[in-house]
C-alpha positions in Angstrom: 6.6 88.6 -106.8 6.0 85.0 -105.8 8.0 82.8 -103.5 7.8 79.4 -102.0 6.6 79.2 -98.4 8.4 76.5 -96.4 6.4 75.1 -93.5 7.1 74.6 -89.8 5.1 72.9 -87.1 3.2 74.9 -84.5 1.2 73.6 -81.5 -2.0 75.3 -82.4 -3.2 77.3 -85.4 -5.0 80.6 -85.2 -8.5 79.3 -85.4 -7.8 77.0 -82.4 -6.5 80.0 -80.5 -9.5 82.2 -81.4 -12.1 79.5 -80.5 -10.4 78.1 -77.4 -8.5 74.9 -78.3 -10.6 72.3 -76.6 -10.7 68.5 -77.4 -14.2 68.8 -78.7 -13.3 71.6 -81.0 -10.4 69.6 -82.3 -12.6 66.6 -82.9 -15.1 68.6 -84.9 -12.5 70.3 -87.0 -10.9 67.0 -87.7 -14.1 65.9 -89.5 -12.9 68.1 -92.4 -9.1 67.8 -92.1 -8.3 69.5 -95.4 -10.0 72.7 -94.2 -7.8 72.8 -91.1 -4.7 73.1 -93.3 -6.3 75.5 -95.8 -7.7 77.9 -93.3 -4.3 78.2 -91.6 -2.6 78.6 -95.0 -5.0 81.5 -95.9 -4.0 83.2 -92.7 -0.3 82.7 -93.4 -0.6 84.1 -97.0 -2.2 87.3 -95.7 -0.1 87.7 -92.6 3.4 86.5 -93.5 5.0 85.8 -90.1 7.3 83.2 -88.7 7.9 81.4 -85.5 11.3 81.3 -83.9 13.7 84.1 -83.1 14.7 86.8 -85.5 13.4 88.0 -88.9 13.3 85.9 -92.0 16.1 87.9 -93.5 18.0 91.1 -92.9 16.2 93.9 -91.1 12.9 92.5 -90.1 12.2 93.0 -86.4 12.8 90.1 -84.0 10.5 90.2 -81.0 9.6 88.0 -78.1 6.0 87.4 -77.5 4.9 90.3 -79.7 2.8 92.1 -77.2 1.9 92.1 -73.5 -1.7 92.4 -74.3 -3.9 89.4 -75.1 -2.6 86.0 -76.0 -0.8 87.3 -79.1 1.0 85.2 -81.6 3.4 82.4 -80.8 6.3 83.1 -78.6 9.3 84.3 -80.5 7.3 85.9 -83.3 9.2 87.7 -86.0 7.6 89.6 -88.8 9.0 89.5 -92.3 9.0 93.2 -92.9 12.6 93.7 -93.9 14.5 94.1 -97.1 14.0 90.8 -98.7 12.2 92.3 -101.6 13.1 95.5 -103.5 9.5 96.3 -104.0 8.0 96.2 -100.6 7.3 94.6 -97.2 6.3 91.2 -98.5 7.9 88.0 -97.4 11.6 87.6 -98.0 13.4 84.5 -99.2 13.5 81.9 -96.5 10.3 82.9 -94.8 9.1 80.2 -92.4 5.4 80.0 -91.6 3.5 78.0 -88.9 0.9 75.7 -90.5 -1.0 74.7 -87.4 -1.9 71.3 -86.0 -3.9 70.0 -88.9 -2.8 66.9 -90.8 -0.5 67.3 -93.7 -2.0 67.6 -97.2 -0.4 67.7 -100.6 1.0 70.7 -102.3 -1.9 70.4 -104.7 -4.4 71.2 -102.1 -2.3 73.7 -100.1 -1.1 76.6 -102.3 2.5 77.5 -101.4 3.1 81.0 -102.5 2.7 84.4 -101.0 2.2 87.4 -103.3 3.4 90.9 -102.4 1.2 93.7 -103.7 2.9 96.3 -101.5 0.3 96.3 -98.6 2.4 96.4 -95.5 2.0 94.0 -92.5 1.0 97.0 -90.4 -1.8 97.9 -92.8 -3.1 94.3 -92.9 -2.8 93.9 -89.2 -4.6 97.2 -88.5 -7.5 96.2 -90.7 -7.7 92.7 -89.1 -7.6 94.2 -85.6 -10.5 96.5 -86.5 -12.6 93.5 -87.7 -11.8 91.5 -84.6 -12.8 94.4 -82.3 -16.2 94.6 -84.1 -16.8 90.9 -83.6 -15.9 91.0 -79.9 -13.5 88.1 -80.2 -11.0 88.8 -77.4 -8.3 86.2 -78.4 -8.4 87.6 -82.0 -8.1 91.1 -80.8 -5.0 90.2 -78.7 -3.5 88.3 -81.6 -3.9 91.0 -84.3 -3.0 93.7 -81.8 0.3 91.9 -81.3 0.9 91.7 -85.0 0.2 95.5 -85.3 2.3 96.5 -82.4 5.2 94.5 -83.7 4.9 95.8 -87.2 4.7 99.5 -86.1 7.0 99.4 -83.1 4.4 101.3 -81.0 1.1 100.7 -79.2 -0.8 103.9 -79.8 -2.3 102.8 -83.2 -3.7 99.6 -81.7 -5.0 101.5 -78.7 -6.9 103.9 -80.9 -8.4 101.1 -83.1 -9.6 99.2 -80.0 -11.1 102.4 -78.6 -12.5 103.3 -82.1 -10.7 106.7 -81.8 -9.5 108.7 -84.8 -6.2 107.4 -86.1 -4.8 110.5 -87.8 -6.1 113.3 -85.7 -3.1 113.4 -83.3 0.0 115.0 -84.9 2.4 113.5 -82.4 0.9 110.0 -82.7 1.0 110.3 -86.5 4.6 111.3 -86.5 5.6 108.5 -84.2 3.7 105.9 -86.3 5.2 107.2 -89.6 8.7 106.8 -88.1 8.0 103.4 -86.7 6.6 102.0 -90.0 9.5 103.3 -92.1 10.8 99.7 -92.3 7.6 98.6 -94.1 7.5 101.3 -96.8 7.3 100.3 -100.4 8.1 101.9 -103.7 4.4 102.3 -104.4 3.0 103.3 -101.0 4.2 103.6 -97.5 2.5 102.3 -94.4 1.7 105.9 -93.3 -0.9 106.8 -90.7 -3.2 107.9 -93.6 -3.0 104.5 -95.3 -3.5 102.7 -92.0 -6.5 104.9 -91.2 -8.0 104.2 -94.7 -7.5 100.5 -94.3 -9.2 100.6 -90.9 -12.1 102.7 -92.2 -12.6 100.2 -95.1 -12.5 97.3 -92.6 -15.3 98.8 -90.5 -17.4 99.6 -93.5 -17.1 96.2 -95.0 -17.7 94.5 -91.6 -20.9 96.3 -90.7 -22.4 97.4 -94.0 -20.8 95.4 -96.9 -23.5 96.5 -99.3 -22.3 100.1 -99.0 -18.6 99.2 -99.5 -16.7 101.7 -101.7 -13.1 102.2 -102.7 -12.8 106.0 -102.7 -11.0 106.3 -99.3 -8.5 103.6 -100.2 -7.7 105.3 -103.5 -7.4 108.7 -101.9 -4.8 107.2 -99.5 -2.8 105.9 -102.4 -3.7 102.3 -102.6 -3.3 100.8 -106.1 -5.7 98.4 -107.7 -3.8 95.3 -106.6 -3.4 96.7 -103.1 -7.1 97.4 -102.9 -7.7 93.7 -103.7 -5.3 92.7 -101.0 -6.9 95.0 -98.4 -10.4 93.7 -99.3 -9.3 90.1 -99.2 -7.8 90.7 -95.7 -10.9 92.3 -94.3 -13.2 89.7 -95.9 -11.1 86.8 -94.7 -10.9 88.0 -91.1 -14.7 88.4 -91.1 -14.9 84.8 -92.3 -12.5 83.8 -89.6 -14.6 85.4 -86.9 -17.8 83.8 -88.2 -16.2 80.4 -88.6 -14.8 80.5 -85.1 -18.2 81.5 -83.7 -19.9 78.6 -85.5 -17.3 76.0 -84.5 -17.3 77.2 -80.9 -21.1 77.0 -80.8 -21.0 73.4 -82.1 -18.3 72.4 -79.6 -19.5 74.2 -76.5 -23.0 75.5 -77.0 -21.6 79.1 -76.8 -20.4 81.1 -79.8 -18.3 83.3 -77.5 -19.7 86.6 -78.9 -21.4 87.7 -75.8 -24.8 87.9 -77.4 -28.0 86.9 -75.5 -28.7 83.2 -76.2 -32.4 83.8 -75.5 -32.7 86.6 -78.0 -34.9 86.0 -81.1 -33.1 84.5 -84.1 -31.7 86.8 -86.7 -34.0 87.0 -89.8 -33.5 88.1 -93.4 -35.9 89.9 -95.7 -36.3 88.9 -99.3 -37.8 91.1 -101.9 -38.2 91.8 -105.6 -34.5 92.7 -106.1 -33.5 89.1 -105.4 -33.9 86.8 -108.3 -32.7 83.6 -109.9 -32.0 85.4 -113.1 -28.4 85.5 -114.3 -27.0 88.9 -113.5 -23.9 90.8 -114.5 -21.2 91.9 -112.1 -19.2 95.0 -113.1 -15.8 95.4 -111.5 -14.9 98.7 -109.9 -11.2 98.2 -110.7 -9.6 96.8 -113.8 -9.6 93.0 -113.9 -6.6 91.2 -115.3 -7.1 90.6 -119.0 -7.1 86.9 -120.1 -3.8 87.5 -121.8 -2.2 88.6 -118.4 -3.1 85.3 -116.7 -0.1 83.0 -116.3 -0.3 79.3 -115.5 -0.3 80.0 -111.8 -3.4 82.2 -112.2 -5.1 79.4 -114.2 -4.2 76.8 -111.6 -5.5 79.1 -108.9 -8.8 79.7 -110.7 -9.3 76.0 -111.1 -11.3 76.0 -114.3 -12.1 77.9 -117.5 -15.4 79.3 -116.1 -13.5 81.4 -113.5 -10.9 82.4 -116.1 -13.6 83.8 -118.2 -15.3 85.8 -115.3 -14.2 89.4 -114.6 -14.8 88.8 -110.8 -12.2 86.2 -110.5 -9.8 88.0 -112.9 -10.2 91.0 -110.5 -9.2 88.8 -107.6 -6.2 87.7 -109.7 -4.4 90.9 -108.7 -3.4 89.0 -105.5 -2.6 85.5 -106.7 -1.5 84.1 -103.3 -4.7 84.5 -101.5 -6.8 83.8 -104.6 -5.2 80.3 -104.8 -6.0 79.3 -101.3 -9.4 80.9 -101.3 -10.4 78.8 -104.4 -9.2 75.7 -102.5 -11.3 76.6 -99.5 -14.3 77.2 -101.6 -14.1 73.8 -103.3 -13.3 72.0 -100.1 -16.2 73.5 -98.2 -18.8 73.1 -101.0 -17.8 69.9 -102.8 -16.4 67.6 -100.2 -18.2 64.2 -100.1 -20.6 63.2 -97.4 -22.0 65.5 -94.8 -24.5 68.2 -95.7 -26.2 67.7 -99.1 -24.8 70.1 -101.6 -28.2 71.8 -102.2 -28.3 72.7 -98.5 -24.7 74.1 -98.6 -25.9 76.4 -101.4 -29.0 77.2 -99.4 -26.8 78.4 -96.5 -24.8 80.5 -99.0 -28.0 82.1 -100.3 -29.2 82.9 -96.7 -26.0 84.7 -95.8 -26.1 86.5 -99.1 -29.6 87.8 -98.4 -28.5 89.0 -95.0 -25.5 90.9 -96.4 -27.5 92.3 -99.3 -25.4 90.6 -102.0 -27.9 90.5 -104.9 -25.4 88.8 -107.3 -24.3 86.1 -104.8 -27.9 85.4 -103.9 -28.8 84.9 -107.5 -25.9 82.5 -108.2 -26.5 80.3 -105.2 -30.2 80.3 -105.3 -30.0 79.0 -108.8 -27.6 76.3 -107.7 -29.9 75.4 -104.8 -32.9 75.1 -107.0 -31.1 73.0 -109.6 -29.6 70.6 -107.1 -32.8 70.3 -105.1 -34.9 69.8 -108.2 -37.7 72.2 -107.3 -37.3 75.9 -107.7 -40.5 76.9 -105.9 -39.2 77.0 -102.3 -36.0 78.8 -103.4 -38.1 81.5 -105.1 -40.2 81.8 -102.0 -37.1 82.3 -99.9 -35.8 85.0 -102.2 -39.2 86.7 -102.1 -40.1 86.5 -98.4 -36.8 85.7 -96.6 -37.2 84.2 -93.2 -41.0 84.2 -93.3 -41.1 81.9 -96.4 -42.7 78.5 -96.2 -39.7 76.2 -96.6 -40.3 73.1 -94.5 -38.7 72.7 -91.0 -35.3 71.4 -92.1 -34.6 74.2 -94.5 -36.1 76.7 -92.1 -33.6 75.6 -89.4 -30.7 75.5 -91.8 -31.3 79.0 -93.0 -31.8 80.1 -89.3 -28.4 78.9 -88.3 -26.6 80.2 -91.4 -28.3 83.6 -90.9 -27.3 83.7 -87.3 -23.6 83.4 -88.2 -23.8 86.4 -90.5 -24.3 89.4 -88.1 -21.4 91.2 -86.4 -21.0 89.7 -83.9 -22.8 86.4 -84.6 -26.2 85.8 -82.9 -26.6 82.0 -83.6 -27.5 80.2 -80.4 -27.3 76.7 -79.0 -31.0 76.2 -79.6 -30.5 76.6 -83.3 -27.9 73.8 -83.3 -29.9 71.5 -81.0 -33.0 71.8 -83.3 -31.0 70.6 -86.2 -29.5 67.8 -84.2 -33.0 66.7 -83.3 -33.8 66.5 -87.0 -31.0 64.1 -87.5 -28.2 66.3 -88.9 -24.9 64.7 -88.2 -21.9 66.5 -86.7 -20.2 66.4 -90.1 -23.3 68.0 -91.7 -23.3 70.7 -89.0 -19.6 71.4 -89.6 -20.3 71.7 -93.3 -23.1 74.2 -92.6 -20.9 76.3 -90.5 -18.0 76.3 -93.0 -20.3 77.2 -96.0 -22.1 80.0 -94.1 -18.8 81.5 -92.9 -17.3 81.3 -96.3 -19.9 83.7 -97.5 -18.9 86.2 -94.9 -15.8 86.4 -97.1 -17.3 86.0 -100.6 -20.1 88.6 -100.1 -17.7 91.2 -98.9 -15.4 90.8 -101.9 -18.3 90.8 -104.4 -19.8 93.9 -102.8 -16.6 95.9 -102.3 -14.9 95.3 -105.7 -17.8 95.9 -108.1 -21.5 96.2 -108.6 -24.4 94.4 -110.3 -26.3 95.1 -113.5 -29.4 93.2 -114.4 -28.3 91.9 -117.8 -28.3 88.2 -118.5 -24.7 87.6 -119.3 -22.3 86.1 -116.8 -22.3 83.8 -113.9 -19.8 82.9 -111.1 -17.2 80.4 -111.9 -17.9 77.6 -109.4 -20.4 75.2 -110.9 -22.5 72.7 -109.0 -21.2 69.2 -109.0 -24.0 66.7 -109.3 
């Protein structure tokens, strides 16, 4: 099911709230105005809510400020969890979404559909809250807690996620949660405590150890293949949000807001023989859409034949709404004119992929780095030796900042930024570096959770380098 998403104005978007909406943050974000709109739209697609009073249609709950804990969503939040669709809790006709304070862009650059795979708002919010807790981002914890409390009609589930307590071990709490989430049930899977617990467990696994991501718990809880894609997209996107906020806050204030010791040694990555510039094969763990199942909307969302021909992107095609906006963010972050040279954007992607253990992503983006730079030797040294490789000061500092945004929570420090400024990197180049590094907090987690790598020379990721 797809439906148009009308837009309304809101005083601040979620990234502003999470990072602390300061004039300097606004100035830095405005250097890439398209990404302001796209990041907010990605949030809206995954968390379909509206501002104003009442629900979008019918029986969706109307609440005031959502929750007394934390800053929460905008006053008057209503969740679209009612009966607008016969197949689940997705957005109903007439859903209004806040698009944040970024400048308007065209419909071509801001996808306007939300897809309903049957993953409830409660399940999405629970997974997002678990991610925010692990990143120690208090405003995000308050925000996603408010979404979860509103969706379930109770506070015990959020309390347990924040305390990292078992979710389905208390019979009374489980019964209360099951009753409260009845409004978000679907024909293919209810937002039961068991499903919420599985979504939260998946969120913690992908957040801390993405290379060990598996799907067995989600399948056991009744999640279908399209729903697994939606849950993984949700978890990966919120990790991206947290890392992007940490990087932008660091540029704006000198403090990432993660509570880590700014005097601690920089985070490092280890290379090794498993990392290569060879072309590898990614094997999906769930069935990708067949080429014949792709409609014009899918082809537009994939933005090119190379993606259409790639099983990875056809796997992501199970949730068209977030796929479309994710593709737009990818292109906007990596191909926008000016700022950080493209080879160094790909270098940042490679560094984060090494940290997260994504052999496939490291292969793709190391190749792109080498091709754009024109000399494969330093790239191969980086894959072999990681942070100890001889790269030259500029590349060494770029990989240090990118790598420092990858841990949970981020460890990048003001000294990492100041060293790059002393080398002459502009504010626009630094904003590009943060966006590209944070995007791979998203990309790596999808690649690692939805499939695995084989060492056959066959396929490559769809996004090509632009000369």
